[in-house]
N, C-alpha and C positions, 0 to 999 in steps of 0.2 A: 504494500500500500504506500503511495507517495506521501511524503511529509508535507504538511501544510506550511505555507509561507508565514502564516500567523495563526495562533490558536483561535478557536471560536470563543468569543468573549461573552455574549449574551444569548441565552437559550429561551425561546418562547414557544408557546403552542397557540393554535388558532382553531376555533370551532364555529360551526354554523348554528349549533344549539337546536338541532332537529327535534321535533316533538310530534306526538300523535294528537291530532285535533280532538280526539275523544277524551284525552287526558293530558292537556298541555302542561299542567303543573308538574307532572312527573318528568317531562323533558327538561323543563327549566331547572328543576332540582338536580337532575343529572349534570347539567352544565355547571352549576355551582359546586357540586361535589368534585368535578374534574378540575376546577380552578383550585379548590382546596388541596387536592392531591398534587397538583403541580407545585404548589408552595412547599408541601411536605417533601417532594422529590428534589427541591432546589432550583426549579425553573425560575428564571429571572422575570418572565412576563407571561401573561395569559391574555389572549386577544379573542374577541368575538366578532363574527360577521353580522351584517344586518340584512334582513329580507323583509319585503313588504308584500302583503297579500299572499304569503306562502307559509309553510309550516316550519319556519325557523325564527330566530330572534328578530322581532320587529322593533324592540325598544332596548338596544344595547346599553344605553346609559342607565336605565332602570336596573337591568341585570347586574351591571358592574357596581351600582350603588349597593345592591344586596351583597355582592361578592366582597365589597370593601369591609363589610361588617363581619365576615367570616374568615378573613385573612389579615395578616399583619404586615407582610413585607413585599409580596409579589406585585409587580407593576401590572396595571389593568388597562387594556387598550381596545379600541374599536378599529376594525379593519374590513371595511371602512363604512362611514356614514355618508351616503350619497346626498349631497346638500339640496338637490332638486326637490326632495321630499320635505325639506325643513325650512322653518323661519329662523334665520341666523341669530336674531336677538333672543328668541326663546331658547334656542339650542345653547347659546352662550350661558344663559342662566342655569340650565340643567347641567352643563359640563362643569361650571364653577362649583355648583352645589355638591356634585358627586366627587369632585376633586378634593374639596374640603373634608367630606365624609371619609375619604380614603386616606387622609393624611398626606396629600400631595402625590398620589400614585397614579393618577389618570393620564393616559396617553391617547388623546383623541386622534384617530385617523379619519380623514375626510376625502371626498372626491366630488367632481362636478359632472354635469351632463344631464340631458333630459331624462326624466324617469322612464323606466322601461314601460312599453305599451302605453305611452302617454296619451294617445288619442282615446284610449278606453278608460283611463283613470283621471284625466284632467278635470272633468266635471265634478268629481268628488274631492280632488286634491286642491285645486285652485279654481273654484267655480266662477269667481268674478274677475279673475285676472289671468286665465290660462294662456292667452295669446301674448300677454305683456310680460310674463315672467322671464327673468334672465337666468340661464342655467350655466353660465360660464364662470370664469375666474373671479368676476366681481362679487359673486356670492361668497367666495372664500375670503376676499378682502374685507367684506362686511363682518363676517364672523370673527376674523382675526382682530379687527378693530375693537369689537365689543369685548373679546377675551382680554385684550391688552389694556382695557380700561379707558379707551377713547370715548368722548361724549356720544351718547345715543340720542340726546335731546337738548334743547336750549333752556329747559326749565329745571330748576331745582329749588329747594328751600322748603318752607313750612306753609301749609295751607290748612287752616283750622288745626286739627289735632294730628294731621298726616304730615310726615316728613318725606320729601322726595329727593332722589339723587339724579344727577344728569348722566350717570354711568350705570351700566349693568351691575346689579348686585345679586349675590355677594361677589366680592373680589377674591380670586384664588391666586395668590402669589406664585409665580413660576409656571403656571399652566401654559402660558403662551410659548414658553421654550420647549414644551413637550407636545407640540402639535405636529402631526405627520400628514403627508399627502400621498394618496395612493394613485400612482400614475402608470400608464402602460404604453406611453408614446414618448418620443424624444422631446416634443414640444412641452408636454407636461413635466418631464424630468427637468428640463431647463428652467421652466417657470417656478417649480418648487424650489429649486436652488436659489433663484433670484429672490424669492420671498424669505429665505432663511429657514424654511421648513425642513423637517427630516423626511426621508423618502421610504415609502413602503412599496416594495416590488413583490410580485406574486407569481403564480404559475400561468399568467396570461399577459401577453404583450402584443403589440401591433407589428406586423412584418413590414417595416418601412424601407429598410436598406439591405435586408438579408432574410433568409428563411432558416437560419440557424438560431434556435431559441436562445441559447446561452450567449451567443455573440450579440444578439439584439439587446438582451438585458444588460450585458456588460457595457455596451455603448451608451445605454441610457444612464447607467450609474456614473460613468465617466463624465457625461454631459452635465448631470446633476451637480457633481462636485466641482466641475469647471466653472459653474455659475453660482456656487454657494460661497458666502463670505468666509466660511471655515475651510473651504477647499477639501483636501483629502481627509480632514477630520470630521466632515459632515456625516451624520448618521444615516445609514442605509440598513434596512432589514429585508431579508429575502424570505418569501413564503412559498415553499414547495410541499407537495404531498409526499411524505415518507412513511413507510410502513415496515418497521423492523419486525422480524419474525423470531428473534432469539428464544423467547419463552412462549411463543404461540403454540397452541395445540395443532395437531394435524388438520383438524376441521377448520380452524381459523386460517391456517396457511392456505388451504384450498380456497376459502372464501376470498381472502385478500388477493390471491393471484388472479382469480376470476374477475374481481373488481377492476384490477389494473388492466387485464386483457380487454375488457369491454370498453375501457376509456382510451386505450392506446391509439386506435385508428384516427382519432381527431387530432393527434399530435403530428401526423405525417406531413401536413401541408396547411397553409393559411386557410382560415374558414371565413366565408361570407364576404360582403363588400368592404368591411372594415379590415379585412386580412388579419383576423385574430389568430394568434398562435398560442398553443397550450404546451406546457412542459410535460414530459412523460412523468407519471407517478413512479416512485421508486419503492420496490418491495424486495426484501431479502434480508440477510443477516446484517447486523450493524456494520461489520467489516466490509461487506459488499456495498452497502449504501454509501459508506464513507468514501470508498474508492471512487464510486461514480460521481459523488459530489465534488471531490477534489479534481476530477477530470473536467469539470465545467468552468468555463472562463468567468462566468458571472459569480459563481460561488466563491472563487478565489479573491473577489473584490470586497467581500463583506466580512464583518466580524459579529453580526447579529442575525439571528434567524427567528422566524415564527412558523415552525413546521405545522402544516395544516392537517387536521384530522379528516379522514374521508367522511362524506356526508351521511351515509346510510348504515353505519355499523351500530352494534349494540354497546351499551355502557361498559360491559366487561371487556369488550374488544379495545375500547379506548383506554381503559385502565392498563391493559397489557402493553399497548403501543406507547403510551406515555412513560410507563415504567422502563421499557426497553430503550426508549430514546434517552432517558436520564441516566440509566445505568450502563448502557452499551454504546449507542451511536454517538451521543454528545461527547463522552470521554474520548472516543476514538478520533473526534475532531478537535481535541485539545481543550475542551470545556471543563471547568471545575464548578461544582455546585456552589450556590450562594450559601453563606453561613450566617 
């Protein structure tokens, strides 16, 4: 196995928080238990995805607020909140509140773009302003301004017995420095760097200059750092699906390999008009996965990861995968658990 140029510094996990619509509480409880397990195993961070009108976490900030009361150390992140579904001022209030409840452990990841199936959901989401809504970077700028404590109104002071602030309350010191942007294109990577954000990369990119996933992702990471005030020290986290099988049962191994087999065809070529490319899921022993990761040009550029859990597995499968990541795969990548 090749030696890493630098050890993995931060280990994270990422989950969609899938649930059965007949018993959604059970699925949310499973997510919270996995975050607790991650802290016990020494993971540095736990991230949750966001899904709307689906059977996954729709309110990641609320879930992480709950997780903050059941953990003490682990960083809690969103990967990502699509801002087209949000009011930036209201979201800033929720983020700051949750960050304070967590003791300054929240890492909000955000993205832009029109909500999926917008023509079908616009009447419910933005009934009076559907055609006027702006879904680009300006929405991020508004959120960042509110999080940083810039004025949201020209009114403040006392009115009767009510006291008003011209800034979003509460204020969460340090939250602005923990904001991440989830980008899949060179343009987004450059823009995130210019804004001084951290960058979340995932198993999805746009094939703009190449059809080699790792090379595309590496070029985005380099572009991000070239435009970031901190240069090479700017934070980047990579999120790939990894499924170590060290302690898996024969039945689990068969299920995992079938899952990967069924998803592999989509990784062969760019998909759709946006030329979306997907990274292959990695299944095997920790040593095998580590070797494949070191062979990837993009992985060699990062010191932080948020390994994604597959969407459709059982709670016991996730426990096995997280345990093998923490005790086998991550140490093989040079990581040491938090103490």
